[in-house]
Every structure is written in C-alpha cells, then in structure tokens.
C-alpha positions in Angstrom: -128.5 86.7 -153.6 -130.5 89.8 -152.8 -133.5 90.8 -154.8 -131.9 94.0 -155.9 -128.8 92.2 -157.3 -131.1 89.8 -159.2 -133.1 92.7 -160.6 -129.9 94.4 -161.7 -128.7 91.2 -163.4 -132.0 91.0 -165.3 -131.8 94.6 -166.3 -128.3 94.2 -167.6 -129.5 91.5 -170.1 -132.2 93.5 -171.8 -130.2 94.3 -174.9 -129.2 92.0 -177.8 -127.4 92.6 -181.0 -128.2 91.1 -184.4 -125.7 90.6 -187.3 -126.2 89.1 -190.7 -123.7 89.0 -193.5 -123.9 87.3 -197.0 -121.7 85.8 -198.1 -120.1 84.4 -194.9 -117.6 87.0 -193.5 -115.1 85.3 -191.3 -112.9 88.4 -191.0 -115.2 91.4 -190.8 -117.8 90.0 -188.4 -115.7 90.5 -185.2 -115.4 94.2 -186.1 -119.2 94.5 -186.6 -119.7 92.6 -183.3 -117.5 95.1 -181.6 -119.3 98.1 -183.1 -122.7 96.7 -181.9 -121.4 96.0 -178.4 -119.7 99.4 -178.0 -122.8 101.2 -179.3 -125.0 99.3 -176.9 -122.7 100.6 -174.1 -122.9 104.2 -175.6 -126.7 104.2 -175.3 -126.6 102.9 -171.7 -126.4 99.1 -171.7 -123.7 97.0 -170.0 -121.0 95.2 -171.9 -121.5 91.5 -172.6 -124.8 91.7 -174.5 -126.0 88.7 -176.4 -125.3 88.9 -180.1 -127.2 86.7 -182.6 -125.4 85.9 -185.8 -126.7 84.7 -189.2 -123.3 84.8 -190.9 -123.6 83.5 -194.4 -127.4 83.7 -194.6 -128.8 85.5 -197.6 -131.9 87.7 -197.3 -134.1 85.1 -199.0 -132.9 82.2 -196.8 -134.1 81.1 -193.4 -132.4 83.1 -190.7 -132.2 80.7 -187.7 -130.6 83.2 -185.3 -133.1 85.9 -186.2 -135.9 83.4 -185.5 -134.3 82.7 -182.1 -134.0 86.4 -181.4 -137.6 87.0 -182.2 -138.6 84.1 -179.9 -136.5 85.7 -177.1 -138.1 89.1 -177.7 -141.6 87.5 -177.6 -140.7 85.9 -174.2 -139.7 89.4 -172.9 -136.0 88.7 -172.7 -134.9 91.9 -174.5 -136.2 95.5 -174.6 -133.6 96.7 -177.2 -131.9 95.2 -180.3 -128.8 96.9 -181.6 -128.1 96.6 -185.3 -125.6 98.3 -187.7 -128.5 99.0 -190.0 -131.9 97.6 -191.0 -130.2 95.9 -193.9 -129.2 93.1 -191.5 -132.9 92.0 -191.5 -133.2 92.1 -195.3 -131.7 93.9 -198.3 -135.2 94.8 -199.3 -136.1 98.0 -197.5 -139.8 97.2 -197.1 -139.1 93.8 -195.6 -136.4 95.2 -193.3 -138.8 97.9 -192.0 -141.5 95.2 -191.5 -139.2 93.1 -189.3 -138.3 96.3 -187.3 -142.0 97.1 -186.9 -142.7 93.5 -185.7 -140.0 93.8 -183.2 -141.3 97.2 -182.0 -144.8 95.8 -181.8 -143.4 93.2 -179.3 -142.3 96.1 -177.0 -138.7 96.0 -178.1 -136.8 99.0 -179.6 -134.5 98.6 -182.6 -131.4 100.8 -182.2 -129.4 101.4 -185.4 -125.7 102.3 -185.1 -125.7 105.9 -186.5 -124.3 106.3 -190.0 -120.6 106.8 -190.0 -120.3 104.8 -186.8 -120.4 101.5 -188.6 -116.7 101.8 -189.3 -115.1 99.7 -186.6 -112.4 102.3 -186.1 -115.1 104.7 -184.8 -115.8 102.4 -181.8 -112.5 100.7 -181.0 
C-alpha cells in the first residue's frame, strides 16, 4: 500500500468516543453511540470511530474502558474523544473536569456533543 493511503488510514482513526451509563442501559446505549458517531462526523472525523463503553459502571467504581482509552491516548492513538457530556467521566463536576484536563494534557481534545444534540433524534 502507498504511504499516502497508510497515512490516511492513521488519520481516520484519531477519534474515539466514550460512553458510561449507570445503571446498565441495554436499550439507550445504542442511541447514545449513534449520537457520538454522528457528531464525530459532523466535526470532521470519518465514520467507524472506536467507542469505549463502561455500561453499568458507577462513578465511584473502576472504569475499565476509560482506563483503556486513557492508555490509548497516552500511546498517541487518538487526538479527539467525543462524549455526550463530561458527566460520562463522573457525576462529580470537579472530577469530570479533572479527567478532561488530564486528557487535554496528553494532547487530546475532548469534544462534547452540544446541549440539545444529545437527543438521538437530533442525529439520526
């Protein structure tokens, strides 16, 4: 494969999504996933982004997928993480902002779906 195609492939995988819901949400999570994917496309990323799920994890519990996402960001795999709101990181505002700031310090932007766009009907 050509170098330009390989560079294009790498560029296309620079966005990830992160979703967390407590308690476990079997029915709503696909709609949230769709909102994150479509918003990523809206801000210029290609479809098929990686989305990390901690479905059923409370704020005070270990969030395995968030830890995996942070490791991937540290490794330079992503330059943007799309979330429906900072509340996915924690229900405590200060903790949620701290996680966002840690992600930003690793050179990765956190893009929140604008308020009012979290309704899956806005992006389907």
